Backbone as ProteinMPNN parsed JSONL, in Angstrom:
{"seq_chain_A": "MYLDINPSTVIFAIINFCILVVGLKVFLYKPVCNMLDSRKEEVANNLNSAEEAKLEAQKLKDEYAAQLQNARSEAQDIINQAAKIGEQTKADIVNEAREEAARLTAKAQADIAREKTEALNEIRNEIADLAVLAAAKVVGKTIDVADHQNMVNDFVKEVGEAK", "coords_chain_A": {"N_chain_A": [[0.803, -1.141, 0.0], [0.352, 1.936, -0.637], [1.056, 5.158, 0.205], [-0.563, 7.978, -0.305], [0.002, 11.278, -0.462], [-1.549, 14.145, -0.484], [-0.905, 17.433, -1.409], [-2.729, 19.555, -1.182], [-4.569, 18.595, 0.603], [-3.047, 18.384, 2.865], [-2.439, 21.047, 3.338], [-4.967, 22.015, 3.704], [-5.618, 20.598, 6.01], [-3.768, 21.665, 7.782], [-4.637, 24.316, 7.846], [-7.19, 23.94, 8.884], [-6.443, 22.895, 11.34], [-5.15, 25.116, 12.468], [-7.281, 26.938, 12.538], [-8.874, 25.568, 14.327], [-7.224, 25.622, 16.626], [-7.088, 28.442, 17.061], [-9.801, 28.955, 17.422], [-10.345, 27.329, 19.686], [-8.647, 28.63, 21.446], [-9.815, 31.182, 21.604], [-12.53, 30.689, 22.267], [-12.505, 28.782, 24.312], [-10.037, 28.555, 25.871], [-9.397, 31.258, 26.719], [-11.853, 32.032, 28.17], [-11.82, 30.031, 30.131], [-9.345, 30.543, 31.386], [-9.832, 33.172, 32.21], [-11.929, 32.676, 33.997], [-10.58, 31.064, 35.871], [-8.671, 32.911, 36.717], [-10.356, 34.876, 37.86], [-11.488, 33.34, 39.872], [-9.208, 32.769, 41.322], [-8.55, 35.363, 42.214], [-10.822, 35.857, 43.731], [-10.556, 33.912, 45.741], [-8.164, 34.835, 46.876], [-9.042, 37.352, 47.747], [-10.978, 36.52, 49.586], [-9.323, 35.217, 51.424], [-7.802, 37.416, 52.283], [-9.877, 38.959, 53.378], [-10.697, 37.228, 55.395], [-8.389, 37.21, 56.98], [-8.301, 39.91, 57.715], [-10.712, 40.011, 59.127], [-10.082, 38.261, 61.171], [-8.012, 39.694, 62.412], [-9.47, 41.951, 63.209], [-11.3, 40.737, 64.927], [-9.526, 39.849, 66.899], [-8.605, 42.307, 67.778], [-11.011, 43.391, 68.809], [-11.435, 41.509, 70.807], [-9.232, 42.013, 72.459], [-9.823, 44.659, 73.194], [-12.224, 44.22, 74.565], [-11.268, 42.622, 76.651], [-9.636, 44.506, 77.907], [-11.563, 46.417, 78.653], [-13.082, 44.849, 80.37], [-11.191, 44.343, 82.35], [-10.814, 46.967, 83.232], [-13.394, 47.465, 84.19], [-13.514, 45.601, 86.276], [-11.483, 46.608, 87.861], [-12.531, 49.167, 88.475], [-14.822, 48.343, 89.842], [-13.635, 47.104, 92.047], [-12.37, 49.348, 93.135], [-14.63, 50.85, 93.817], [-15.77, 49.166, 95.731], [-13.718, 49.2, 97.637], [-13.756, 51.925, 98.28], [-16.359, 52.158, 99.306], [-16.1, 50.496, 101.539], [-14.199, 51.941, 102.952], [-15.636, 54.306, 103.432], [-17.665, 53.222, 104.975], [-16.194, 52.346, 107.216], [-15.268, 54.822, 108.111], [-17.703, 56.076, 108.68], [-18.598, 54.391, 110.702], [-16.601, 54.878, 112.621], [-17.102, 57.594, 113.07], [-19.704, 57.47, 114.165], [-19.208, 55.972, 116.479], [-17.446, 57.728, 117.783], [-19.136, 59.941, 118.139], [-21.037, 58.763, 119.81], [-19.433, 58.216, 122.047], [-18.682, 60.823, 122.747], [-21.205, 61.855, 123.343], [-21.898, 60.184, 125.471], [-19.877, 60.921, 127.275], [-20.553, 63.596, 127.614], [-23.132, 63.347, 128.712], [-22.45, 61.96, 131.045], [-20.823, 63.866, 132.308], [-22.725, 65.872, 132.661], [-24.525, 64.535, 134.332], [-22.871, 64.123, 136.55], [-22.41, 66.775, 137.253], [-25.02, 67.518, 137.872], [-25.469, 65.791, 140.032], [-23.527, 66.733, 141.826], [-24.465, 69.343, 142.208], [-27.011, 68.838, 143.299], [-26.192, 67.501, 145.585], [-24.824, 69.535, 146.895], [-26.942, 71.306, 147.283], [-28.548, 69.709, 148.918], [-26.858, 69.413, 151.138], [-26.649, 72.086, 151.941], [-29.318, 72.533, 152.6], [-29.635, 70.713, 154.669], [-27.797, 71.787, 156.472], [-29.013, 74.251, 156.961], [-31.38, 73.334, 158.175], [-30.322, 72.03, 160.405], [-29.15, 74.22, 161.591], [-31.387, 75.784, 162.153], [-32.674, 74.065, 163.977], [-30.747, 73.986, 165.932], [-30.783, 76.643, 166.778], [-33.345, 76.838, 167.785], [-33.142, 74.976, 169.826], [-31.189, 76.2, 171.359], [-32.501, 78.523, 172.035], [-34.52, 77.565, 173.665], [-33.014, 76.522, 175.703], [-31.641, 78.763, 176.641], [-33.693, 80.402, 177.036], [-34.731, 82.697, 176.023], [-35.67, 84.944, 173.414], [-34.145, 85.088, 170.288], [-32.742, 87.596, 168.315], [-32.694, 88.525, 164.765], [-30.086, 89.125, 163.845], [-28.436, 87.945, 165.772], [-29.236, 85.37, 165.395], [-28.373, 84.899, 162.805], [-25.602, 85.112, 163.103], [-25.117, 82.95, 164.805], [-25.864, 80.838, 163.167], [-23.992, 81.012, 161.091], [-21.62, 80.563, 162.541], [-22.109, 77.976, 163.431], [-22.29, 76.588, 160.966], [-19.7, 76.889, 160.072], [-18.324, 75.408, 161.958], [-19.413, 72.874, 161.544], [-18.644, 72.478, 158.922], [-15.838, 72.411, 159.265], [-15.559, 70.192, 160.838], [-16.243, 68.234, 159.216]], "CA_chain_A": [[0.0, 0.0, 0.0], [1.084, 3.12, -0.948], [0.42, 6.311, 0.82], [-0.651, 9.093, -1.239], [-0.168, 12.504, 0.286], [-1.98, 15.206, -1.39], [-0.499, 18.685, -0.77], [-3.875, 20.391, -0.881], [-5.186, 18.011, 1.793], [-2.165, 18.728, 3.991], [-2.622, 22.49, 3.574], [-6.305, 22.14, 4.25], [-5.562, 20.049, 7.37], [-3.024, 22.641, 8.595], [-5.519, 25.478, 8.005], [-8.238, 23.496, 9.819], [-5.844, 22.793, 12.666], [-4.919, 26.492, 12.95], [-8.601, 27.503, 12.868], [-9.287, 24.875, 15.546], [-6.413, 26.144, 17.747], [-7.536, 29.812, 17.315], [-11.159, 28.847, 17.969], [-10.249, 26.831, 21.051], [-8.03, 29.653, 22.268], [-10.767, 32.276, 21.796], [-13.785, 30.277, 22.897], [-12.35, 27.88, 25.435], [-8.877, 28.837, 26.716], [-9.547, 32.573, 27.373], [-12.868, 32.019, 29.22], [-11.383, 29.178, 31.237], [-8.291, 31.299, 32.087], [-10.48, 34.299, 32.909], [-12.663, 32.118, 35.114], [-9.59, 30.652, 36.859], [-8.088, 34.132, 37.3], [-11.337, 35.493, 38.75], [-11.6, 32.456, 41.032], [-7.981, 32.979, 42.085], [-8.709, 36.661, 42.883], [-11.867, 35.701, 44.746], [-9.955, 33.168, 46.85], [-7.21, 35.745, 47.523], [-9.846, 38.352, 48.476], [-11.564, 35.842, 50.742], [-8.258, 35.02, 52.402], [-7.509, 38.735, 52.868], [-11.021, 39.318, 54.226], [-10.634, 36.37, 56.577], [-7.283, 37.697, 57.793], [-8.746, 41.18, 58.289], [-11.731, 39.694, 60.127], [-9.366, 37.67, 62.298], [-7.329, 40.794, 63.11], [-10.524, 42.767, 63.839], [-11.812, 39.962, 66.064], [-8.499, 39.896, 67.942], [-8.627, 43.677, 68.307], [-12.212, 43.494, 69.643], [-11.212, 40.675, 71.983], [-8.305, 42.751, 73.324], [-10.568, 45.797, 73.75], [-13.158, 43.66, 75.536], [-10.484, 42.22, 77.825], [-9.219, 45.735, 78.591], [-12.755, 46.982, 79.288], [-13.424, 43.964, 81.477], [-10.21, 44.61, 83.407], [-11.144, 48.287, 83.777], [-14.623, 47.323, 84.974], [-13.157, 44.921, 87.524], [-10.702, 47.56, 88.663], [-13.465, 50.169, 88.975], [-15.666, 47.692, 90.843], [-12.82, 46.944, 93.253], [-12.21, 50.691, 93.706], [-15.91, 51.221, 94.432], [-15.893, 48.349, 96.937], [-12.767, 49.736, 98.614], [-14.261, 53.233, 98.703], [-17.523, 51.921, 100.171], [-15.591, 49.971, 102.811], [-13.554, 53.057, 103.645], [-16.714, 55.185, 103.903], [-18.323, 52.492, 106.06], [-15.328, 52.408, 108.396], [-15.272, 56.212, 108.582], [-19.019, 56.303, 109.284], [-18.589, 53.647, 111.96], [-15.758, 55.622, 113.557], [-17.82, 58.826, 113.425], [-20.818, 57.119, 115.046], [-18.628, 55.581, 117.767], [-16.946, 58.949, 118.423], [-20.296, 60.724, 118.572], [-21.621, 58.077, 120.96], [-18.528, 58.436, 123.178], [-18.819, 62.223, 123.148], [-22.522, 61.994, 123.971], [-21.82, 59.519, 126.775], [-19.052, 61.761, 128.143], [-21.341, 64.791, 127.914], [-24.185, 62.951, 129.65], [-21.8, 61.647, 132.321], [-20.425, 65.138, 132.928], [-23.952, 66.553, 133.087], [-25.049, 63.801, 135.485], [-21.995, 64.418, 137.686], [-22.682, 68.156, 137.662], [-26.323, 67.507, 138.541], [-25.294, 65.132, 141.329], [-22.781, 67.653, 142.695], [-25.365, 70.448, 142.538], [-28.028, 68.335, 144.22], [-25.509, 67.207, 146.849], [-24.583, 70.831, 147.531], [-28.245, 71.805, 147.735], [-28.976, 68.888, 150.05], [-26.021, 69.766, 152.288], [-27.077, 73.42, 152.402], [-30.628, 72.384, 153.223], [-29.403, 70.045, 155.958], [-27.145, 72.777, 157.343], [-30.033, 75.215, 157.384], [-32.266, 72.633, 159.099], [-29.575, 71.835, 161.647], [-28.979, 75.539, 162.208], [-32.681, 76.167, 162.736], [-32.874, 73.231, 165.145], [-29.792, 74.428, 166.953], [-31.253, 77.924, 167.297], [-34.513, 76.546, 168.617], [-32.669, 74.329, 171.05], [-30.478, 77.204, 172.148], [-33.497, 79.461, 172.562], [-35.195, 76.896, 174.774], [-32.05, 76.391, 176.787], [-31.345, 80.095, 177.133], [-34.97, 80.88, 177.502], [-35.04, 84.019, 175.477], [-35.832, 85.031, 171.977], [-32.923, 85.584, 169.641], [-33.089, 88.423, 167.161], [-32.222, 88.054, 163.456], [-28.626, 89.263, 163.747], [-27.853, 86.893, 166.606], [-29.56, 84.119, 164.71], [-27.496, 84.777, 161.64], [-24.243, 84.86, 163.607], [-25.069, 81.596, 165.327], [-25.925, 79.921, 162.005], [-22.693, 81.059, 160.415], [-20.638, 79.884, 163.394], [-22.404, 76.543, 163.416], [-21.944, 76.052, 159.636], [-18.241, 76.815, 160.033], [-17.907, 74.269, 162.787], [-19.812, 71.634, 160.871], [-17.788, 72.36, 157.738], [-14.499, 72.015, 159.693], [-15.638, 68.838, 161.385], [-16.44, 67.343, 158.067]], "C_chain_A": [[0.862, 1.225, 0.0], [0.362, 4.318, -0.409], [0.535, 7.466, -0.145], [-0.907, 10.35, -0.421], [-0.443, 13.589, -0.729], [-1.639, 16.528, -0.701], [-1.706, 19.555, -0.432], [-4.583, 19.869, 0.376], [-4.355, 18.384, 3.02], [-2.366, 20.197, 4.348], [-3.996, 22.704, 4.208], [-6.328, 21.638, 5.701], [-4.842, 21.034, 8.304], [-3.905, 23.847, 8.881], [-6.62, 25.12, 9.009], [-7.689, 23.406, 11.247], [-5.622, 24.176, 13.28], [-6.237, 27.135, 13.344], [-9.095, 26.867, 14.171], [-8.532, 25.422, 16.764], [-6.876, 27.553, 18.111], [-8.933, 29.78, 17.935], [-11.146, 28.352, 19.402], [-9.66, 27.89, 21.989], [-9.035, 30.749, 22.588], [-11.962, 31.801, 22.61], [-13.607, 29.393, 24.143], [-11.233, 28.322, 26.379], [-9.033, 30.158, 27.455], [-10.652, 32.562, 28.425], [-12.459, 31.166, 30.432], [-10.3, 29.899, 32.05], [-8.887, 32.472, 32.856], [-11.233, 33.807, 34.151], [-11.686, 31.691, 36.218], [-8.945, 31.867, 37.534], [-9.076, 34.799, 38.274], [-11.515, 34.65, 40.013], [-10.378, 32.629, 41.937], [-8.057, 34.298, 42.86], [-9.743, 36.575, 44.006], [-11.317, 34.968, 45.967], [-8.978, 34.07, 47.606], [-7.961, 36.807, 48.331], [-10.473, 37.752, 49.73], [-10.522, 35.606, 51.84], [-7.894, 36.346, 53.092], [-8.625, 39.178, 53.813], [-11.004, 38.508, 55.518], [-9.519, 36.843, 57.511], [-7.656, 39.013, 58.48], [-9.792, 40.94, 59.385], [-11.083, 39.102, 61.376], [-8.662, 38.754, 63.11], [-8.341, 41.676, 63.851], [-11.093, 42.054, 65.065], [-10.806, 39.968, 67.212], [-8.469, 41.271, 68.601], [-9.827, 43.865, 69.233], [-12.058, 42.683, 70.931], [-10.294, 41.393, 72.963], [-9.009, 43.947, 73.975], [-11.542, 45.315, 74.832], [-12.422, 43.262, 76.818], [-10.043, 43.453, 78.612], [-10.406, 46.372, 79.311], [-13.174, 46.151, 80.499], [-12.477, 44.197, 82.649], [-10.486, 45.958, 84.058], [-12.394, 48.207, 84.652], [-14.333, 46.633, 86.3], [-12.392, 45.861, 88.447], [-11.61, 48.626, 89.274], [-14.366, 49.576, 90.059], [-14.898, 47.516, 92.148], [-12.597, 48.287, 93.934], [-13.48, 51.127, 94.424], [-16.099, 50.449, 95.739], [-14.961, 48.89, 98.026], [-13.247, 51.078, 99.165], [-15.449, 53.072, 99.652], [-17.076, 51.39, 101.534], [-14.953, 51.092, 103.631], [-14.61, 54.013, 104.222], [-17.438, 54.525, 105.075], [-17.5, 52.55, 107.338], [-15.323, 53.818, 108.981], [-16.596, 56.534, 109.282], [-19.099, 55.613, 110.642], [-17.785, 54.407, 113.015], [-16.446, 56.904, 114.006], [-18.95, 58.539, 114.415], [-20.295, 56.754, 116.442], [-18.128, 56.818, 118.51], [-18.089, 59.807, 118.935], [-20.932, 60.09, 119.809], [-20.75, 58.287, 122.199], [-18.649, 59.872, 123.688], [-20.147, 62.448, 123.866], [-22.514, 61.363, 125.357], [-21.004, 60.367, 127.75], [-19.828, 63.007, 128.559], [-22.437, 64.465, 128.926], [-23.612, 62.629, 131.029], [-21.41, 62.928, 133.05], [-21.653, 65.88, 133.441], [-24.522, 65.879, 134.328], [-24.201, 64.089, 136.72], [-22.231, 65.839, 138.189], [-24.021, 68.237, 138.394], [-26.208, 66.896, 139.938], [-24.586, 66.076, 142.306], [-23.679, 68.81, 143.138], [-26.416, 70.0, 143.551], [-27.421, 68.02, 145.594], [-25.283, 68.507, 147.621], [-25.886, 71.406, 148.076], [-28.721, 71.042, 148.966], [-28.164, 69.237, 151.288], [-26.411, 71.133, 152.841], [-28.413, 73.339, 153.134], [-30.486, 71.74, 154.603], [-28.76, 71.018, 156.938], [-28.158, 73.783, 157.88], [-30.975, 74.584, 158.407], [-31.582, 72.468, 160.451], [-29.413, 73.169, 162.368], [-30.282, 75.982, 162.862], [-32.943, 75.37, 164.014], [-31.96, 73.661, 166.298], [-30.247, 75.729, 167.584], [-32.446, 77.693, 168.209], [-34.085, 75.913, 169.95], [-31.978, 75.342, 171.953], [-31.461, 78.17, 172.77], [-34.219, 78.834, 173.744], [-34.266, 76.815, 175.969], [-31.819, 77.763, 177.416], [-32.632, 80.714, 177.68], [-35.289, 82.278, 177.025], [-35.145, 83.949, 173.976], [-34.57, 85.648, 171.39], [-33.359, 86.43, 168.453], [-32.403, 87.897, 165.909], [-30.704, 88.111, 163.366], [-27.948, 88.184, 164.571], [-28.054, 85.53, 165.942], [-28.605, 83.877, 163.55], [-26.069, 84.473, 162.092], [-24.115, 83.438, 164.113], [-25.064, 80.572, 164.187], [-24.571, 79.878, 161.329], [-21.624, 80.344, 161.234], [-20.845, 78.375, 163.352], [-21.993, 75.9, 162.073], [-20.446, 75.941, 159.527], [-17.763, 75.619, 160.816], [-18.231, 72.95, 162.123], [-18.929, 71.406, 159.639], [-16.39, 71.919, 158.112], [-14.495, 70.581, 160.202], [-15.762, 67.816, 160.259], [-15.118, 66.977, 157.52]], "O_chain_A": [[1.924, 1.368, 0.606], [-0.852, 4.445, -0.573], [1.587, 7.821, -0.677], [-1.939, 10.459, 0.242], [0.319, 13.873, -1.653], [-2.024, 16.743, 0.448], [-1.662, 20.253, 0.581], [-5.142, 20.662, 1.134], [-4.902, 18.666, 4.085], [-2.454, 20.549, 5.525], [-4.143, 23.491, 5.142], [-7.015, 22.228, 6.534], [-5.239, 21.22, 9.454], [-3.933, 24.35, 10.004], [-6.94, 25.92, 9.887], [-8.351, 23.777, 12.215], [-5.876, 24.382, 14.467], [-6.313, 27.807, 14.373], [-9.667, 27.552, 15.02], [-9.133, 25.658, 17.813], [-7.047, 27.865, 19.29], [-9.203, 30.517, 18.884], [-11.857, 28.891, 20.25], [-10.082, 28.043, 23.135], [-9.103, 31.203, 23.73], [-12.358, 32.473, 23.563], [-14.532, 29.296, 24.95], [-11.468, 28.45, 27.58], [-8.835, 30.212, 28.668], [-10.407, 33.059, 29.525], [-12.712, 31.523, 31.583], [-10.335, 29.867, 33.28], [-8.509, 32.74, 33.996], [-11.185, 34.432, 35.211], [-11.953, 31.94, 37.393], [-8.702, 31.869, 38.74], [-8.694, 35.23, 39.362], [-11.677, 35.196, 41.105], [-10.498, 32.636, 43.162], [-7.674, 34.352, 44.029], [-9.563, 37.144, 45.083], [-11.586, 35.363, 47.102], [-8.963, 34.072, 48.837], [-7.575, 37.129, 49.455], [-10.501, 38.377, 50.79], [-10.803, 35.775, 53.026], [-7.704, 36.399, 54.307], [-8.367, 39.7, 54.898], [-11.265, 39.038, 56.598], [-9.709, 36.866, 58.727], [-7.373, 39.214, 59.661], [-9.762, 41.581, 60.435], [-11.487, 39.404, 62.499], [-8.704, 38.742, 64.34], [-8.095, 42.095, 64.982], [-11.338, 42.672, 66.101], [-11.195, 40.079, 68.374], [-8.327, 41.388, 69.819], [-9.689, 44.429, 70.318], [-12.489, 43.109, 72.003], [-10.546, 41.384, 74.168], [-8.816, 44.217, 75.16], [-11.662, 45.937, 75.888], [-12.89, 43.529, 77.925], [-10.071, 43.447, 79.843], [-10.273, 46.818, 80.451], [-13.572, 46.697, 81.528], [-12.905, 44.244, 83.802], [-10.405, 46.093, 85.279], [-12.446, 48.807, 85.725], [-14.854, 47.041, 87.337], [-12.627, 45.901, 89.654], [-11.477, 48.954, 90.453], [-14.641, 50.224, 91.069], [-15.44, 47.749, 93.228], [-12.628, 48.374, 95.161], [-13.419, 51.706, 95.509], [-16.539, 51.017, 96.739], [-15.356, 49.023, 99.185], [-13.155, 51.335, 100.365], [-15.538, 53.757, 100.671], [-17.614, 51.792, 102.565], [-15.144, 51.179, 104.844], [-14.488, 54.469, 105.359], [-17.784, 55.19, 106.052], [-18.042, 52.778, 108.42], [-15.368, 53.991, 110.199], [-16.616, 57.175, 110.333], [-19.605, 56.182, 111.61], [-18.225, 54.561, 114.154], [-16.385, 57.266, 115.181], [-19.131, 59.273, 115.387], [-20.859, 57.169, 117.454], [-18.348, 56.955, 119.713], [-18.02, 60.343, 120.041], [-21.319, 60.792, 120.743], [-21.276, 58.512, 123.289], [-18.711, 60.113, 124.893], [-20.203, 63.149, 124.877], [-23.053, 61.931, 126.306], [-21.383, 60.519, 128.912], [-19.769, 63.425, 129.715], [-22.649, 65.212, 129.881], [-24.203, 62.976, 132.052], [-21.635, 63.063, 134.252], [-21.626, 66.451, 134.531], [-24.952, 66.552, 135.265], [-24.738, 64.279, 137.812], [-22.25, 66.083, 139.396], [-24.147, 68.931, 139.403], [-26.775, 67.412, 140.901], [-24.989, 66.204, 143.462], [-23.656, 69.209, 144.303], [-26.679, 70.692, 144.534], [-28.05, 68.243, 146.628], [-25.514, 68.579, 148.828], [-25.928, 71.929, 149.19], [-29.223, 71.628, 149.925], [-28.723, 69.348, 152.38], [-26.494, 71.319, 154.055], [-28.613, 73.992, 154.158], [-31.124, 72.157, 155.57], [-29.141, 71.065, 158.108], [-28.169, 74.12, 159.064], [-31.331, 75.222, 159.397], [-32.174, 72.726, 161.499], [-29.524, 73.245, 163.592], [-30.284, 76.491, 163.982], [-33.382, 75.931, 165.018], [-32.358, 73.689, 167.463], [-30.114, 75.909, 168.794], [-32.541, 78.289, 169.282], [-34.581, 76.257, 171.023], [-32.167, 75.333, 173.169], [-31.279, 78.595, 173.911], [-34.498, 79.519, 174.729], [-34.684, 77.017, 177.109], [-31.808, 77.876, 178.642], [-32.622, 81.452, 178.665], [-36.098, 82.961, 177.652], [-34.733, 82.966, 173.36], [-34.01, 86.602, 171.931], [-34.233, 86.034, 167.682], [-31.626, 86.945, 165.972], [-30.099, 87.18, 162.834], [-26.983, 87.571, 164.114], [-27.169, 84.675, 165.934], [-28.102, 82.77, 163.358], [-25.404, 83.632, 161.487], [-23.099, 82.786, 163.87], [-24.35, 79.571, 164.241], [-24.063, 78.798, 161.027], [-20.812, 79.602, 160.682], [-19.893, 77.602, 163.25], [-21.422, 74.81, 162.05], [-19.951, 74.979, 158.94], [-16.877, 74.892, 160.366], [-17.424, 72.02, 162.135], [-18.522, 70.28, 159.354], [-15.783, 71.137, 157.381], [-13.524, 69.849, 160.008], [-15.395, 66.652, 160.415], [-15.039, 66.23, 156.544]]}, "name": "protein", "num_of_chains": 1, "seq": "MYLDINPSTVIFAIINFCILVVGLKVFLYKPVCNMLDSRKEEVANNLNSAEEAKLEAQKLKDEYAAQLQNARSEAQDIINQAAKIGEQTKADIVNEAREEAARLTAKAQADIAREKTEALNEIRNEIADLAVLAAAKVVGKTIDVADHQNMVNDFVKEVGEAK"}
């Protein structure tokens, strides 16, 4: 068998092959490459977006942790301040109670001393009156006011010294 190669068939086959390559390049290769390039860009954008979202989430987490720490610190400060105010209030109340007790004690002592003095003066006056009456009965005469006063004063002096 003999192979017969016809030059017009070869040229026609080459032209058909070139048209096929150009057609495949235009209709198949470029759209597929464009689709792959767009998919590649989309994946890269998604990765960048994911990285940015991760960084933003970390930033928010750090801010939240800082705010939480600040809130805890403020809460502890408020608790400490309230405790300090409570202790100060307690000390003020105790001091006021002590001052009031001291004031009442001093007033009671002053009242007792005054009443004691009044009672002693009253007793002295009673004793003086009794002494004058007894002396008048013994002497048998009436004593005038000046004599009475002198006798009372002398008697009070004697009683005061004897005390």
